[in-house]
C-alpha positions in Angstrom: -38.2 39.0 0.5 -38.7 39.9 -3.9 -35.0 41.8 -2.7 -33.7 39.1 -1.1 -34.7 36.8 -4.1 -33.0 38.6 -6.7 -30.0 38.5 -5.4 -30.3 34.5 -4.7 -30.7 34.6 -8.4 -27.6 37.1 -8.9 -25.9 34.7 -7.4 -26.5 30.8 -8.2 -25.6 32.2 -11.9 -22.5 34.3 -11.2 -20.0 31.1 -10.6 -21.6 30.0 -14.3 -20.8 32.9 -15.7 -17.0 33.3 -14.5 -17.0 29.3 -15.7 -18.3 30.9 -18.9 -15.2 33.6 -19.5 -12.4 31.0 -18.2 -13.8 28.6 -21.0 -13.1 31.5 -23.3 -10.0 32.9 -22.5 -8.6 28.9 -22.2 -10.2 28.9 -26.2 -8.7 32.0 -27.0 -5.0 30.7 -25.5 -5.7 27.4 -27.3 -6.0 29.0 -30.8 -2.9 30.9 -29.8 -1.3 27.3 -30.5 1.7 25.9 -28.9 0.6 23.9 -26.1 1.0 20.5 -25.3 -2.1 18.4 -25.3 -2.8 15.9 -23.6 -6.2 13.6 -23.4 -5.9 10.8 -21.5 -8.3 8.2 -23.7 -11.6 8.2 -23.4 -14.0 5.7 -20.5 -12.9 2.4 -20.8 -13.8 0.3 -17.8 -12.0 -1.4 -15.2 -8.4 -0.2 -14.8 -4.6 -1.9 -15.9 -4.8 -4.6 -18.8 -5.2 -8.1 -18.7 -2.7 -10.7 -17.8 -2.7 -12.1 -21.6 -2.1 -8.5 -22.8 -1.0 -8.7 -26.5 -0.1 -4.8 -28.2 -1.0 -6.3 -31.2 -4.3 -7.9 -30.7 -7.0 -5.5 -29.1 -9.1 -8.5 -28.0 -6.3 -9.0 -25.0 -6.9 -5.0 -24.0 -9.2 -2.7 -21.8 -11.0 -1.5 -24.5 -12.9 1.7 -24.6 -17.0 1.1 -24.0 -20.0 2.3 -26.0 -19.9 5.6 -23.4 -15.9 5.8 -24.4 -16.8 6.1 -28.5 -19.8 8.9 -27.2 -16.9 10.8 -25.2 -14.2 10.6 -27.6 -16.4 11.8 -30.6 -17.5 14.9 -28.3 -13.5 15.0 -27.9 -12.7 15.7 -31.5 -16.3 17.8 -31.6 -14.9 20.3 -28.7 -11.6 20.8 -31.3 -13.7 21.2 -34.4 -15.9 23.2 -32.8 -13.5 26.1 -31.0 -10.8 25.4 -34.3 -8.2 24.9 -32.6 -5.2 24.4 -34.5 -3.5 21.2 -34.6 0.0 20.7 -35.4 -0.3 16.3 -35.4 -2.1 14.0 -33.2 -0.1 11.5 -31.6 -1.3 8.2 -29.4 0.1 5.8 -27.3 -0.4 2.3 -28.8 -2.4 1.0 -27.1 -6.2 0.0 -28.7 -8.0 2.6 -26.5 -6.2 5.4 -27.3 -5.5 4.4 -30.8 -9.9 4.4 -30.7 -10.4 7.7 -28.5 -7.5 9.5 -31.5 -9.1 7.9 -34.7 -12.5 8.6 -33.2 -11.9 12.3 -31.9 -9.8 13.3 -34.8 -9.5 10.6 -38.0 -5.6 11.4 -38.2 -2.9 10.2 -35.9 0.3 9.1 -35.7 2.1 6.3 -32.7 4.8 6.9 -30.9 5.6 4.8 -27.9 6.4 7.3 -25.3 3.3 7.2 -25.0 2.2 4.3 -24.4 1.6 2.9 -20.3 3.5 1.8 -17.8 1.3 1.4 -15.4 1.6 -2.8 -15.0 4.9 -4.0 -13.5 5.3 -6.1 -17.1 5.7 -2.2 -18.3 7.5 -0.2 -15.4 11.4 -0.1 -16.5 9.6 1.6 -19.5 9.2 4.4 -17.4 12.4 7.0 -17.3 13.4 5.8 -21.3 9.4 6.7 -22.2 9.2 10.7 -20.1 13.4 11.4 -21.6 11.9 10.6 -25.6 8.7 12.1 -24.7 10.7 15.4 -23.1 13.3 15.2 -26.2 10.3 15.2 -28.5 9.2 18.4 -27.1 12.3 19.5 -26.5 13.2 20.0 -30.6 9.5 20.5 -32.0 9.5 24.4 -33.2 6.2 24.6 -34.5 4.1 27.3 -32.9 0.2 25.2 -33.5 -0.8 22.0 -30.4 0.9 19.0 -30.2 -2.3 16.4 -29.3 -0.9 13.1 -27.4 -3.3 11.0 -26.2 -2.2 8.8 -23.4 -2.8 6.9 -20.1 -2.9 8.2 -16.7 0.8 7.1 -15.5 2.0 9.0 -18.0 0.1 12.6 -17.7 0.7 12.2 -14.1 4.2 12.2 -14.1 4.7 14.4 -17.2 2.7 16.8 -15.7 1.8 15.6 -11.9 -1.8 15.7 -12.5 -4.5 13.1 -11.9 -6.5 12.8 -15.0 -10.1 11.2 -15.3 -11.4 9.6 -19.0 -11.5 11.4 -21.4 -10.1 14.7 -19.8 -7.9 17.2 -22.0 -5.3 18.7 -20.0 -3.2 21.8 -21.6 0.3 22.6 -20.9 3.3 24.5 -22.2 6.6 23.0 -23.4 7.5 23.4 -20.3 5.6 20.8 -19.3 3.7 23.4 -16.9 -0.3 22.8 -16.3 -2.5 25.2 -17.5 -5.8 24.4 -17.5 -8.1 21.2 -18.5 -11.3 19.8 -19.4 -13.5 17.0 -18.9 -15.3 15.9 -21.6 -17.8 13.9 -20.4 -19.7 10.9 -22.0 
């Protein structure tokens, strides 16, 4: 019986060892640089935006909750603690993305190609935004990582992947997904 218990303990701890190794490998890959790092904005309860949405007025938008703000800080801590080299941080012009970028990284610039096109009001922008994103990446010659704080629809369209709020999704410059990291709040 003691032998069975021993093997059971080994068995239940084995998957966490594998996960730790994967995290270390991913961390090393990120330290090499040259990756596209997409971050879906931190937790903002609800979906889409209110009908009275105004890009210049955060009061009209769906915004981060307190949990989302904590999640954004944890995202920033992940990059600091793992000493991941960053060329620049770019954000959507939506307030929930800008707040995520500010809380996580402090310094960022906005790019309209990262804006949401979830609602019918912005759906016509999808093709141009995706083309502008791909053109930007194609012209980028640096060897550090680029961070894009954006929306579910942009990440889904660019990488064919459905991210959770605050999820970090890593790809190469060909938009091939390498891995993802979920940061919980």
